[in-house]
PABA-866402 format. One record per residue: chain; x, y, z of N, C-alpha, C in turn; residue number from 1; residue in three letters. Coordinates in pm, whole numbers, plus 50000, padded with zeros to 5 digits. Example, Ala and Ser with C-alpha at 12.3 -4.5 7.8 and 13.67 -1.06 7.14 Angstrom:
<rs>
A 51319 49431 50780 51230 49550 50780 51320 49670 50780 1 Ala
A 51285 49775 50708 51367 49894 50714 51290 50003 50787 2 Ser
</rs>
This chain:
<rs>
A 11619 34451 97946 11595 34367 97831 11526 34449 97723 1 Unk
A 11583 34456 97608 11523 34526 97496 11461 34422 97404 2 Unk
A 11334 34388 97428 11268 34282 97353 11146 34336 97282 3 Unk
A 11119 34285 97164 10997 34319 97091 10899 34203 97112 4 Unk
A 10818 34213 97217 10723 34108 97249 10579 34157 97247 5 Unk
A 10554 34264 97172 10419 34319 97162 10332 34228 97075 6 Unk
A 10211 34204 97121 10111 34124 97047 10162 33984 97014 7 Unk
A 10229 33921 97107 10277 33784 97088 10195 33687 97171 8 Unk
A 10198 33563 97131 10144 33453 97210 10266 33374 97258 9 Unk
A 10294 33382 97387 10422 33336 97441 10402 33215 97532 10 Unk
A 10467 33105 97497 10469 32988 97584 10586 33004 97680 11 Unk
A 10558 33010 97810 10662 33026 97910 10689 32892 97978 12 Unk
A 10815 32852 97978 10857 32726 98037 10976 32756 98128 13 Unk
A 10972 32699 98248 11083 32716 98341 11145 32581 98373 14 Unk
A 11278 32577 98378 11343 32451 98412 11297 32408 98551 15 Unk
A 11315 32281 98582 11272 32226 98710 11327 32309 98827 16 Unk
A 11238 32354 98912 11279 32431 99029 11304 32578 99004 17 Unk
A 11296 32624 98880 11323 32766 98852 11212 32852 98910 18 Unk
A 11248 32959 98982 11145 33049 99036 11197 33189 99066 19 Unk
A 11298 33235 98995 11355 33367 99020 11255 33476 98978 20 Unk
A 11189 33535 99077 11082 33630 99048 11131 33756 98979 21 Unk
A 11252 33800 99007 11304 33922 98944 11317 33904 98793 22 Unk
A 11370 33789 98750 11384 33762 98607 11248 33750 98542 23 Unk
A 11157 33681 98607 11021 33666 98554 10955 33803 98541 24 Unk
A 10969 33887 98643 10909 34021 98640 10968 34106 98528 25 Unk
A 11101 34108 98516 11166 34186 98410 11118 34140 98272 26 Unk
A 11106 34009 98253 11058 33957 98125 10914 34002 98099 27 Unk
A 10827 33983 98197 10685 34015 98177 10659 34164 98157 28 Unk
A 10748 34248 98205 10733 34392 98180 10739 34424 98031 29 Unk
A 10793 34332 97950 10802 34350 97805 10687 34284 97730 30 Unk
A 10590 34230 97802 10487 34146 97740 10347 34207 97737 31 Unk
A 10336 34338 97754 10204 34398 97749 10145 34380 97610 32 Unk
A 10014 34361 97603 09942 34333 97478 09975 34194 97425 33 Unk
A 10036 34109 97505 10064 33971 97467 09983 33879 97557 34 Unk
A 09978 33752 97519 09913 33650 97600 10018 33547 97638 35 Unk
A 10020 33511 97766 10117 33416 97818 10047 33281 97835 36 Unk
A 10113 33176 97788 10067 33038 97804 10164 32968 97896 37 Unk
A 10112 32878 97982 10199 32810 98077 10137 32679 98122 38 Unk
A 10225 32579 98144 10184 32454 98208 10197 32470 98358 39 Unk
A 10126 32384 98433 10135 32389 98579 10233 32286 98633 40 Unk
A 10303 32213 98546 10389 32102 98591 10508 32147 98674 41 Unk
A 10547 32270 98668 10659 32321 98749 10600 32419 98851 42 Unk
A 10558 32370 98969 10483 32453 99062 10551 32584 99103 43 Unk
A 10680 32581 99135 10744 32703 99182 10749 32810 99072 44 Unk
A 10776 32769 98949 10777 32863 98837 10635 32912 98807 45 Unk
A 10541 32819 98801 10403 32854 98768 10347 32955 98868 46 Unk
A 10368 32933 98997 10312 33024 99098 10371 33163 99084 47 Unk
A 10503 33172 99063 10564 33305 99044 10513 33372 98916 48 Unk
A 10508 33296 98807 10460 33352 98680 10316 33399 98693 49 Unk
A 10232 33317 98754 10090 33353 98773 10076 33479 98857 50 Unk
A 10152 33488 98966 10141 33604 99054 10188 33732 98987 51 Unk
A 10300 33726 98919 10354 33847 98854 10266 33887 98736 52 Unk
A 10222 33790 98655 10133 33821 98542 10004 33885 98593 53 Unk
A 09948 33831 98702 09827 33888 98760 09849 34030 98809 54 Unk
A 09962 34054 98874 09996 34187 98924 10008 34288 98809 55 Unk
A 10067 34244 98697 10087 34334 98583 09965 34338 98491 56 Unk
A 09866 34253 98514 09745 34252 98431 09767 34188 98294 57 Unk
A 09856 34092 98285 09885 34024 98159 09806 33894 98155 58 Unk
A 09729 33871 98048 09649 33747 98040 09737 33623 98044 59 Unk
A 09693 33524 98122 09766 33399 98138 09671 33284 98108 60 Unk
A 09709 33200 98012 09632 33081 97979 09707 32962 98034 61 Unk
A 09639 32883 98115 09703 32776 98191 09657 32641 98139 62 Unk
A 09753 32549 98124 09722 32412 98085 09762 32320 98199 63 Unk
A 09666 32242 98245 09697 32143 98348 09768 32026 98282 64 Unk
A 09869 31965 98344 09945 31858 98280 09864 31733 98249 65 Unk
A 09748 31716 98311 09664 31599 98282 09584 31617 98153 66 Unk
A 09576 31738 98101 09504 31764 97977 09595 31722 97862 67 Unk
A 09553 31624 97784 09641 31560 97686 09667 31639 97558 68 Unk
A 09584 31735 97525 09595 31801 97396 09706 31907 97396 69 Unk
A 09829 31861 97409 09944 31951 97415 09966 32025 97284 70 Unk
A 09948 31956 97170 09975 32019 97040 09889 32142 97017 71 Unk
A 09760 32135 97043 09675 32251 97019 09709 32366 97113 72 Unk
A 09756 32334 97231 09798 32437 97326 09923 32508 97276 73 Unk
A 10023 32430 97238 10151 32484 97191 10135 32554 97057 74 Unk
A 10050 32502 96970 10032 32561 96837 09975 32702 96841 75 Unk
A 09920 32744 96954 09870 32880 96969 09982 32981 96988 76 Unk
A 10103 32933 97009 10214 33021 97048 10310 33045 96933 77 Unk
A 10355 33170 96919 10454 33203 96817 10592 33231 96879 78 Unk
A 10596 33236 97012 10720 33267 97083 10735 33172 97202 79 Unk
A 10857 33128 97225 10888 33046 97342 10979 33126 97434 80 Unk
A 10940 33137 97561 11026 33199 97662 11068 33089 97758 81 Unk
A 11198 33065 97764 11253 32957 97845 11335 33016 97957 82 Unk
A 11302 32983 98081 11369 33036 98198 11459 32929 98256 83 Unk
A 11589 32957 98265 11683 32855 98306 11808 32915 98367 84 Unk
A 11860 32846 98467 11992 32879 98519 12089 32764 98494 85 Unk
A 12052 32675 98404 12140 32565 98365 12153 32454 98467 86 Unk
A 12057 32443 98556 12066 32343 98663 12001 32210 98630 87 Unk
A 11923 32204 98525 11848 32082 98492 11890 32036 98352 88 Unk
A 11977 31936 98346 12033 31892 98218 11926 31844 98121 89 Unk
A 11825 31772 98169 11722 31719 98080 11638 31832 98019 90 Unk
A 11600 31929 98101 11523 32042 98050 11605 32125 97952 91 Unk
A 11732 32144 97982 11817 32221 97892 11844 32147 97761 92 Unk
A 11850 32016 97765 11863 31937 97642 11741 31959 97553 93 Unk
A 11622 31965 97614 11500 31993 97539 11509 32130 97471 94 Unk
A 11560 32230 97543 11574 32364 97486 11664 32363 97364 95 Unk
A 11780 32301 97374 11873 32301 97261 11818 32221 97143 96 Unk
A 11738 32120 97170 11672 32046 97062 11577 32139 96987 97 Unk
A 11501 32217 97060 11408 32312 96997 11484 32418 96918 98 Unk
A 11594 32470 96974 11672 32573 96905 11730 32522 96774 99 Unk
A 11763 32393 96768 11825 32337 96648 11726 32290 96543 100 Unk
A 11597 32284 96576 11497 32240 96480 11486 32339 96364 101 Unk
A 11490 32287 96244 11478 32374 96127 11334 32417 96102 102 Unk
A 11238 32334 96143 11098 32365 96116 11024 32402 96245 103 Unk
A 11090 32475 96332 11031 32517 96459 10909 32605 96434 104 Unk
A 10808 32589 96518 10687 32671 96505 10708 32811 96564 105 Unk
A 10818 32831 96635 10840 32957 96705 10914 33057 96617 106 Unk
A 10860 33179 96610 10927 33287 96540 11046 33337 96621 107 Unk
A 11033 33325 96752 11135 33378 96842 11143 33289 96965 108 Unk
A 11265 33261 97009 11286 33189 97134 11370 33280 97224 109 Unk
A 11318 33306 97343 11383 33395 97437 11429 33310 97556 110 Unk
A 11557 33315 97586 11611 33240 97699 11649 33340 97808 111 Unk
A 11586 33325 97924 11607 33419 98034 11672 33350 98152 112 Unk
A 11764 33421 98216 11822 33375 98343 11866 33497 98421 113 Unk
A 11924 33474 98536 11962 33586 98623 12067 33678 98559 114 Unk
A 12140 33625 98461 12246 33703 98397 12197 33788 98279 115 Unk
A 12075 33765 98233 12026 33842 98120 11935 33759 98031 116 Unk
A 11938 33793 97903 11846 33730 97809 11917 33704 97677 117 Unk
A 11881 33594 97612 11929 33565 97478 11807 33550 97388 118 Unk
A 11813 33603 97269 11700 33597 97177 11744 33527 97050 119 Unk
A 11669 33425 97011 11696 33349 96889 11575 33364 96799 120 Unk
A 11597 33415 96677 11486 33437 96585 11496 33348 96466 121 Unk
A 11376 33307 96416 11369 33225 96294 11379 33319 96174 122 Unk
A 11489 33312 96105 11511 33400 95990 11486 33329 95856 123 Unk
A 11418 33212 95860 11396 33137 95738 11275 33186 95661 124 Unk
A 11187 33266 95728 11061 33306 95666 11072 33423 95582 125 Unk
</rs>
């Protein structure tokens, strides 16, 4: 993956049940000097992300799903990393909604799966 993710604040979201550690590891290898944000609502993804980020020494900021202040958590992020193999229609619908938003807060959206990576950048600025 040839990604420019230096000095980013990255919100990492995995579709329901996603936990492919190799894809997570390859992605995080590009995230040095960045901060990773993550919810705990997807246990298998969260545990893999936490373990690999800890192994690589990448800061991880965790939000428990019972903490209601989602906006302030998300507003800290300039990049969204979405991990999906297309198995969860509802989660993938959310992704495409974000990709189509004209006023998205994200400068870059990175979609990762076992087949590779897609990068979508906001070119309106």
